[in-house]
LUMRO-953483 format. One line per field, with one value per residue (C-alpha): residue in one letter; x, y, z. Coordinates in pm, 1 decimal. Example, Ala and Ser with C-alpha at 12.3 -4.5 7.8 and 13.67 -1.06 7.14 Angstrom:
// residues 2
res <- A, S
u <- 1230.0, 1367.0
v <- -450.0, -106.0
w <- 780.0, 714.0
END
This chain:
// residues 418
res <- M, F, T, G, G, V, L, R, S, T, F, A, P, M, Q, N, E, Q, V, K, P, N, F, E, F, I, A, L, M, A, S, L, M, S, I, V, A, L, A, I, D, A, L, L, P, A, I, A, E, I, G, I, S, I, N, S, L, D, P, T, D, N, Q, L, L, I, V, M, I, F, L, G, L, G, F, G, Q, L, F, F, G, P, L, S, D, S, Q, G, R, K, P, V, V, Y, I, G, F, V, I, F, A, L, A, S, I, L, C, V, L, A, P, S, L, E, W, M, V, V, G, R, I, L, Q, G, I, G, L, S, A, P, R, T, I, S, I, S, I, I, R, D, T, Y, T, G, D, Y, M, A, R, I, M, S, F, V, T, A, F, F, I, L, V, P, V, V, A, P, A, I, G, K, A, I, M, E, T, M, G, W, E, A, I, F, Y, M, Q, L, F, F, A, L, V, V, G, I, W, F, W, K, R, Q, V, E, T, L, K, P, E, Y, T, V, P, F, S, I, S, V, F, V, K, G, T, K, E, I, F, K, Y, R, E, T, V, A, C, T, M, V, S, G, L, I, T, G, A, F, L, V, Y, L, S, S, A, Q, H, V, F, E, D, Q, Y, H, L, K, D, S, F, P, Y, I, F, A, G, L, A, I, S, I, G, L, S, T, F, L, N, G, T, L, V, V, R, F, G, M, R, K, L, A, L, Y, A, L, V, L, F, T, A, V, A, L, V, Y, A, L, L, F, F, G, K, P, N, P, S, L, P, I, L, L, L, F, L, S, S, L, F, F, C, L, G, F, V, W, G, N, M, R, S, I, T, M, Q, P, I, G, H, I, A, G, I, G, A, A, I, T, G, F, I, S, T, I, L, S, I, P, I, S, L, Y, V, G, S, F, V, Q, D, S, V, W, P, L, F, V, G, L, G, T, C, G, F, L, S, V, V, L, F, L, L, F, R, T, K, P, V, Q, V, R, R, T, I, I
u <- 7122.1, 6881.0, 6836.5, 6617.5, 6826.4, 6786.7, 7097.5, 7233.5, 7243.0, 7446.6, 7140.5, 6877.0, 6872.6, 6828.1, 6476.7, 6279.5, 5946.9, 5924.7, 6230.4, 6185.8, 6411.8, 6703.0, 6665.0, 7004.3, 6919.1, 6594.3, 6771.6, 7045.2, 6803.6, 6591.3, 6899.1, 6992.9, 6644.1, 6624.8, 6904.9, 6652.9, 6402.2, 6671.3, 6776.8, 6416.1, 6251.4, 6537.4, 6533.9, 6162.8, 6192.5, 6478.5, 6313.4, 6216.9, 6564.2, 6731.9, 6501.9, 6615.5, 6982.5, 6956.5, 6715.6, 6412.8, 6111.6, 5821.7, 5701.5, 5578.0, 5920.8, 6088.7, 5882.2, 6130.5, 6387.4, 6173.8, 6022.0, 6331.0, 6527.5, 6268.6, 6362.6, 6715.6, 6584.0, 6383.3, 6661.2, 6934.9, 6770.6, 6717.7, 7097.3, 7202.6, 6956.0, 7092.0, 7447.4, 7393.5, 7296.1, 7631.9, 7878.0, 7707.6, 7493.6, 7766.6, 7989.0, 7685.4, 7589.0, 7939.3, 7918.0, 7585.9, 7729.9, 8016.4, 7774.8, 7556.5, 7855.4, 7961.4, 7602.5, 7561.8, 7867.7, 7720.1, 7398.2, 7590.6, 7778.0, 7479.6, 7437.7, 7087.5, 6774.3, 6881.6, 7212.9, 7044.0, 6795.9, 7085.8, 7243.0, 6917.7, 6874.6, 7229.8, 7158.0, 6861.2, 7072.7, 7326.3, 7066.0, 6882.5, 7161.1, 7114.0, 6737.0, 6707.2, 6970.3, 6814.1, 6492.9, 6690.2, 6869.5, 6536.8, 6393.4, 6705.5, 6622.7, 6244.3, 5929.2, 5550.0, 5367.7, 5681.3, 5861.9, 5573.6, 5610.0, 5980.3, 5918.6, 5661.1, 5902.5, 6176.3, 5938.8, 5821.3, 6183.3, 6246.6, 5949.4, 6140.1, 6353.1, 6067.0, 5935.9, 6250.9, 6416.7, 6228.0, 6292.6, 6659.8, 6682.2, 6520.2, 6753.7, 7062.0, 6948.8, 6886.3, 7225.2, 7458.5, 7269.0, 7092.1, 7420.5, 7491.7, 7187.1, 7372.1, 7682.8, 7465.3, 7328.1, 7682.0, 7781.6, 7480.1, 7558.3, 7917.9, 7807.2, 7557.6, 7811.5, 8067.3, 7802.7, 7696.8, 8058.9, 8137.8, 7821.1, 7650.2, 7800.1, 7739.7, 7405.9, 7470.3, 7679.6, 7916.7, 7719.3, 7410.1, 7568.5, 7423.6, 7646.7, 7549.2, 7415.3, 7125.5, 6997.3, 6969.0, 6766.0, 6536.5, 6483.7, 6422.5, 6161.8, 5984.1, 5988.4, 5830.6, 5551.2, 5448.4, 5299.9, 4999.2, 4960.8, 5323.1, 5264.4, 4935.2, 5081.4, 5377.6, 5133.7, 4938.5, 5261.0, 5327.7, 4981.7, 4988.9, 5347.1, 5260.1, 4967.9, 5186.9, 5455.8, 5203.8, 5171.6, 5544.7, 5643.4, 5368.7, 5361.2, 5598.8, 5391.7, 5060.2, 5153.0, 5389.3, 5212.2, 4847.2, 4818.3, 5102.8, 5259.4, 5627.3, 5750.7, 5507.6, 5559.4, 5829.2, 5611.9, 5298.7, 5495.8, 5630.5, 5283.8, 5152.1, 5453.7, 5380.0, 5041.0, 5219.6, 5462.9, 5184.5, 4991.7, 5309.6, 5391.2, 5035.7, 5064.5, 5373.4, 5177.6, 4860.1, 4984.8, 5067.8, 4721.7, 4510.2, 4735.0, 4895.2, 4639.3, 4339.1, 4503.1, 4625.1, 4280.2, 4096.6, 4352.1, 4321.6, 3943.0, 3954.9, 4225.3, 4010.4, 3696.0, 3862.6, 4010.6, 3684.8, 3480.2, 3706.4, 3680.6, 3299.8, 3270.4, 3498.9, 3429.5, 3431.6, 3507.8, 3817.7, 4063.2, 3912.5, 4054.1, 4386.0, 4243.2, 4003.9, 4279.1, 4505.8, 4225.9, 4180.3, 4553.3, 4635.0, 4353.4, 4495.9, 4849.1, 4734.0, 4609.2, 4945.3, 5114.4, 4902.8, 4965.2, 5333.8, 5500.5, 5230.8, 5228.9, 5604.1, 5591.4, 5311.3, 5508.3, 5828.5, 5681.8, 5668.2, 5994.8, 6232.3, 6439.9, 6538.4, 6529.0, 6790.1, 6659.5, 6303.6, 6333.8, 6500.7, 6245.2, 5935.8, 6083.2, 6167.5, 5818.0, 5643.3, 5877.8, 5861.1, 5482.5, 5466.4, 5663.1, 5423.6, 5134.3, 5300.2, 5407.9, 5064.4, 4852.7, 5106.1, 5078.7, 4718.4, 4802.2, 4852.5, 4577.2, 4392.3, 4466.1, 4153.7, 4337.7, 4561.4, 4265.3, 4120.5, 4452.1, 4468.0, 4113.2, 4164.3, 4485.8, 4324.8, 4023.0, 4240.8, 4452.0, 4149.0, 4030.6, 4370.9, 4415.7, 4074.3, 4111.7, 4450.2, 4456.8, 4555.6, 4590.4, 4923.3, 5183.6, 5468.0, 5810.6, 5972.6, 6312.9, 6342.3, 6614.6, 6601.6
v <- 8633.1, 8719.6, 8459.5, 8426.4, 8385.4, 8612.8, 8773.1, 8802.4, 9128.7, 9213.1, 9275.0, 9048.2, 8682.7, 8521.9, 8569.5, 8452.1, 8613.8, 8473.3, 8655.4, 9007.2, 9273.3, 9405.6, 9763.6, 9872.6, 9743.7, 9942.8, 10253.8, 10232.2, 10180.8, 10468.0, 10689.9, 10617.8, 10723.6, 11018.0, 11214.3, 11282.0, 11418.6, 11630.5, 11775.2, 11872.4, 11962.6, 12148.8, 12389.2, 12474.6, 12765.8, 12910.8, 12918.9, 13286.0, 13384.6, 13182.6, 13344.6, 13688.9, 13585.6, 13453.8, 13727.2, 13499.4, 13658.0, 13459.1, 13194.9, 12973.8, 12975.1, 12900.6, 12582.1, 12439.9, 12423.2, 12151.0, 11981.0, 11947.8, 11741.5, 11472.7, 11490.3, 11394.5, 11120.3, 10974.6, 10967.2, 10876.6, 10559.3, 10448.9, 10433.3, 10333.4, 10046.6, 9840.5, 9942.9, 9798.3, 9465.1, 9469.0, 9629.3, 9558.1, 9763.6, 9933.0, 10088.1, 10251.5, 10414.4, 10561.5, 10704.7, 10866.2, 11032.5, 11185.2, 11329.6, 11467.3, 11639.0, 11809.4, 11914.4, 12064.6, 12283.9, 12395.6, 12496.7, 12708.1, 12888.6, 12919.0, 13279.3, 13230.4, 13018.4, 12826.1, 12718.4, 12639.3, 12415.3, 12236.6, 12180.4, 12046.1, 11806.0, 11678.6, 11644.5, 11427.6, 11215.4, 11157.4, 11079.5, 10838.3, 10588.6, 10542.2, 10579.3, 10309.2, 10074.0, 10071.9, 9937.5, 9675.8, 9563.5, 9526.8, 9332.0, 9116.1, 9003.5, 8996.3, 8948.9, 8960.1, 9123.1, 9105.8, 9317.1, 9563.9, 9557.7, 9635.3, 9909.3, 10058.7, 10061.0, 10206.3, 10476.9, 10550.5, 10597.6, 10802.7, 11031.1, 11167.0, 11369.7, 11568.3, 11634.7, 11812.1, 11917.5, 12246.7, 12363.6, 12270.0, 12442.2, 12756.7, 12765.2, 12716.7, 12981.9, 13240.4, 13184.6, 13104.8, 13178.0, 12949.6, 12822.4, 12643.8, 12420.9, 12255.2, 12205.7, 12041.6, 11803.2, 11715.8, 11638.8, 11408.2, 11229.1, 11177.1, 11024.3, 10789.3, 10697.3, 10592.4, 10397.5, 10218.1, 10139.7, 10000.3, 9805.6, 9687.0, 9404.0, 9363.0, 9189.6, 9108.6, 8792.0, 8756.7, 8468.8, 8691.9, 8988.0, 9098.9, 9270.4, 9634.8, 9678.6, 9824.4, 9474.0, 9404.3, 9721.3, 9633.0, 9276.1, 9397.4, 9645.5, 9373.8, 9149.4, 9421.8, 9483.7, 9119.7, 9200.8, 9425.0, 9490.7, 9603.4, 9852.2, 9972.2, 10023.5, 10206.7, 10449.7, 10481.0, 10569.7, 10834.9, 10986.1, 10999.2, 11126.5, 11393.7, 11508.5, 11519.1, 11711.0, 11987.8, 12028.5, 11993.9, 12255.3, 12502.8, 12458.4, 12746.6, 12977.1, 12864.4, 12898.7, 13196.3, 13404.8, 13298.7, 13237.5, 13472.4, 13214.3, 13243.6, 13176.5, 12888.5, 12714.9, 12463.2, 12349.0, 12317.3, 12115.7, 11894.3, 11831.1, 11721.4, 11494.8, 11325.3, 11214.1, 11030.5, 10873.7, 10756.0, 10583.9, 10434.6, 10281.9, 10148.9, 10000.3, 9812.3, 9651.4, 9582.0, 9478.4, 9117.4, 9073.5, 9241.2, 9231.9, 9515.0, 9520.2, 9564.8, 9838.8, 10021.6, 10015.2, 10141.8, 10420.1, 10526.6, 10542.4, 10749.4, 10976.2, 11047.2, 11105.6, 11356.6, 11558.4, 11568.8, 11665.3, 11965.9, 12058.8, 12051.4, 12234.9, 12523.9, 12563.2, 12935.7, 13026.7, 13177.0, 12965.5, 12820.1, 12885.9, 12723.6, 12449.8, 12333.1, 12326.9, 12129.9, 11884.4, 11802.4, 11789.4, 11568.5, 11330.5, 11307.1, 11252.0, 10986.7, 10791.3, 10824.9, 10615.0, 10319.2, 10384.4, 10445.6, 10149.1, 9903.6, 10022.9, 9992.6, 9642.0, 9529.6, 9670.1, 9489.5, 9156.8, 8973.9, 9120.5, 9026.5, 8827.9, 9162.9, 9374.4, 9630.1, 9715.2, 9658.7, 9923.7, 10154.9, 10130.3, 10141.2, 10427.2, 10615.8, 10577.6, 10686.7, 10982.5, 11111.5, 11079.6, 11283.0, 11585.6, 11719.9, 11663.0, 11872.1, 12148.3, 12176.0, 12168.9, 12375.5, 12658.5, 12713.5, 12731.4, 13108.0, 13282.6, 12978.9, 12627.5, 12490.3, 12376.7, 12160.9, 11955.7, 11928.0, 11784.1, 11548.2, 11426.2, 11374.8, 11178.9, 10975.0, 10885.3, 10775.0, 10569.8, 10384.5, 10303.4, 10173.9, 9967.0, 9803.4, 9730.2, 9560.9, 9419.6, 9054.0, 8781.4, 8760.6, 8600.1, 8368.5, 8502.3, 8277.8, 8232.2, 8366.4, 8373.1, 8633.2
w <- 25851.8, 26129.3, 26396.8, 26699.2, 27019.1, 27316.6, 27452.2, 27803.7, 27996.4, 28305.2, 28516.8, 28365.2, 28274.3, 27942.4, 27807.9, 28110.2, 28176.2, 28529.4, 28668.3, 28803.3, 28649.5, 28851.3, 28975.2, 28843.0, 28495.9, 28498.7, 28627.3, 28363.4, 28075.0, 28204.7, 28230.0, 27869.1, 27763.7, 28002.8, 27835.4, 27559.1, 27808.7, 27972.8, 27636.8, 27566.4, 27896.0, 28063.4, 27770.1, 27792.3, 28041.6, 27837.3, 27494.1, 27517.0, 27641.3, 27367.4, 27110.9, 27223.9, 27209.7, 26854.8, 26739.9, 26696.8, 26863.6, 26713.0, 26965.9, 26681.5, 26515.7, 26846.8, 26879.2, 26627.3, 26907.1, 27064.7, 26762.0, 26543.4, 26792.0, 26717.7, 26348.9, 26448.2, 26674.6, 26386.3, 26128.6, 26373.8, 26497.4, 26138.4, 26109.7, 26459.9, 26495.8, 26203.9, 26297.1, 26645.9, 26489.2, 26312.2, 26553.5, 26884.4, 27118.8, 27323.9, 27049.7, 26890.5, 27219.4, 27247.1, 26894.2, 26981.1, 27291.0, 27088.0, 26828.6, 27107.8, 27269.2, 26945.0, 26869.8, 27218.2, 27161.3, 26828.3, 27005.1, 27255.6, 26975.6, 26736.2, 26608.2, 26464.7, 26482.1, 26173.9, 26328.8, 26657.5, 26475.0, 26302.5, 26643.3, 26785.0, 26491.9, 26547.8, 26919.5, 26828.5, 26594.8, 26871.5, 27136.5, 26908.6, 26975.9, 27354.2, 27316.9, 27049.8, 27186.6, 27533.1, 27378.7, 27186.7, 27503.3, 27684.7, 27391.4, 27382.8, 27734.0, 27783.2, 27578.0, 27607.4, 27897.5, 28111.3, 27854.8, 27878.0, 28254.9, 28235.1, 27979.5, 28214.8, 28509.5, 28290.1, 28169.0, 28522.4, 28630.7, 28318.8, 28399.5, 28699.8, 28458.8, 28298.0, 28649.4, 28761.9, 28434.1, 28374.8, 28731.2, 28702.0, 28364.0, 28502.1, 28804.1, 28586.8, 28337.9, 28611.2, 28774.6, 28483.7, 28161.9, 27916.3, 27771.7, 28100.5, 28039.6, 27752.5, 27968.0, 28235.0, 27971.8, 27867.4, 28226.5, 28273.0, 27945.2, 28061.3, 28392.4, 28223.9, 27958.6, 28218.6, 28410.9, 28092.4, 28004.3, 28348.3, 28431.1, 28110.2, 27907.5, 27536.9, 27472.7, 27107.0, 27084.9, 26786.2, 26634.2, 26612.2, 26433.9, 26101.7, 25841.1, 25794.9, 25442.3, 25249.4, 25176.5, 25549.1, 25590.4, 25298.8, 25419.7, 25773.6, 25651.0, 25452.9, 25759.6, 25975.6, 25726.6, 25752.5, 26093.1, 26049.7, 26422.3, 26443.3, 26162.1, 26310.9, 26659.1, 26507.7, 26345.1, 26669.8, 26848.6, 26586.4, 26618.0, 26997.9, 27008.9, 26752.9, 26964.8, 27274.2, 27084.7, 27023.1, 27398.6, 27457.8, 27200.8, 27293.7, 27674.1, 27739.4, 27516.9, 27668.1, 28034.0, 28008.6, 27741.9, 27750.2, 28125.3, 28235.3, 28466.4, 28381.8, 28735.0, 28792.0, 28456.6, 28569.2, 28859.4, 28644.7, 28391.9, 28669.5, 28811.3, 28473.8, 28420.6, 28752.9, 28619.4, 28336.8, 28580.8, 28810.1, 28533.8, 28390.6, 28728.4, 28760.1, 28413.5, 28523.7, 28806.7, 28606.7, 28263.3, 28353.9, 28502.3, 28233.9, 27926.4, 27735.0, 27453.6, 27679.4, 27887.2, 27577.0, 27415.1, 27722.4, 27765.4, 27400.8, 27423.4, 27743.0, 27597.7, 27293.0, 27499.8, 27733.0, 27445.8, 27248.2, 27556.6, 27608.4, 27239.2, 27258.4, 27591.1, 27499.3, 27127.7, 27047.1, 27409.7, 27572.9, 27767.8, 28086.9, 28430.5, 28511.2, 28739.9, 28466.5, 28205.7, 28437.2, 28515.5, 28147.8, 28072.9, 28372.2, 28270.8, 27920.1, 28041.2, 28286.6, 27985.1, 27810.5, 28076.2, 27965.9, 27596.2, 27526.4, 27693.2, 27587.0, 27226.3, 27207.1, 27352.7, 27119.5, 26827.2, 26920.2, 27035.2, 26699.7, 26566.0, 26844.5, 26591.9, 26434.5, 26750.2, 26645.0, 26301.4, 26419.5, 26690.3, 26438.7, 26160.1, 26379.8, 26582.3, 26263.8, 26122.2, 26441.1, 26495.9, 26139.6, 26147.5, 26468.5, 26342.2, 26073.1, 26313.6, 26582.1, 26341.8, 26180.5, 26494.6, 26688.6, 26435.1, 26552.9, 26925.2, 26932.0, 27129.3, 27263.0, 27382.8, 27209.1, 26891.1, 27109.6, 27231.0, 26880.5, 26766.0, 27063.8, 27004.8, 26633.0, 26681.4, 26957.6, 26743.8, 26451.0, 26692.5, 26830.1, 26478.6, 26371.5, 26685.7, 26658.8, 26287.9, 26314.9, 26667.1, 26673.6, 26930.4, 27113.5, 26890.3, 26978.3, 26893.9, 26636.5, 26487.4, 26137.4, 25877.1, 25602.5
END
């Protein structure tokens, strides 16, 4: 059965919204999440080189090396989330690290794009464990706007990795070859894994375990769909993530091929990532005062407006100058810092009694929704960046509509048995 109780963490107290989170707890949770960012962003400067090595010269096809890791993330968390409710949070993280290690070796040895894509999907499956379980551990410990605050601080810490990852990846590739990027990822995963093993206790107590079975998954899914705002915010997360994935998968092509800025690309990418980190940090300081729903709504509206203004201004025109493009992109990404953490917190708030499977199912839905969006819109980003903004604006508009239609008043977390 599922039961309400909130579980103890090494660095945070029992569910107590009045106690500030410990820095080490935030850093560890962010590190668990950041391996995903490292696996994605450190590879961006090397996509063209990898394409040459595996005889894949179409930039659109090579976008699969970025997008398909999200397919693994989506399906992996669907399995690891319920498993963590049965076996505990920590063992599942260890399993994920082992799968990630084996998948990384496959990527290094891949002779073709198809094998490399298989390796990237398996990397995503492995990384879905620490990514999903970190959210469950946070939800085990905090709730409400304070959970949103912690998620914001974790995300802000996590943003440091996308800031430096492309530059690190480029430096490693130029000195040791693109294969060394995967070995660097493995080393980072090993360090975080040891840290997690040494410093984080199990947050799922034996009396709260749920036997792993299909019936548990079915009942958990039915429980989630009782909360219309949870479902709506899950879809919003998918739409916004899908729009961002278009940028993420096409950024190397846009800046290196369309703007001819191969050497500057890692620094441009880092600058744009900083705008997300800044807004995420601000969200962490403002969310308790203004509420996560209000901040998320305002950010979604502004995000949509910025994207649609660009689409209208540059319809039928060539790419603008680099400063103008960066102005629009940084404005959009600034909004994202107020969207992601808050949406995740709103989604998880009423389903804390099934935190493991709840994080898994909602994460799966949002991730799987984002992939076709990114593949479809990304296929148009060939000679111009304009389709990117059309996709961003469309996803933003749909997100605002969904959020307004299904927004509810804050709910009290309850104990439930199913």
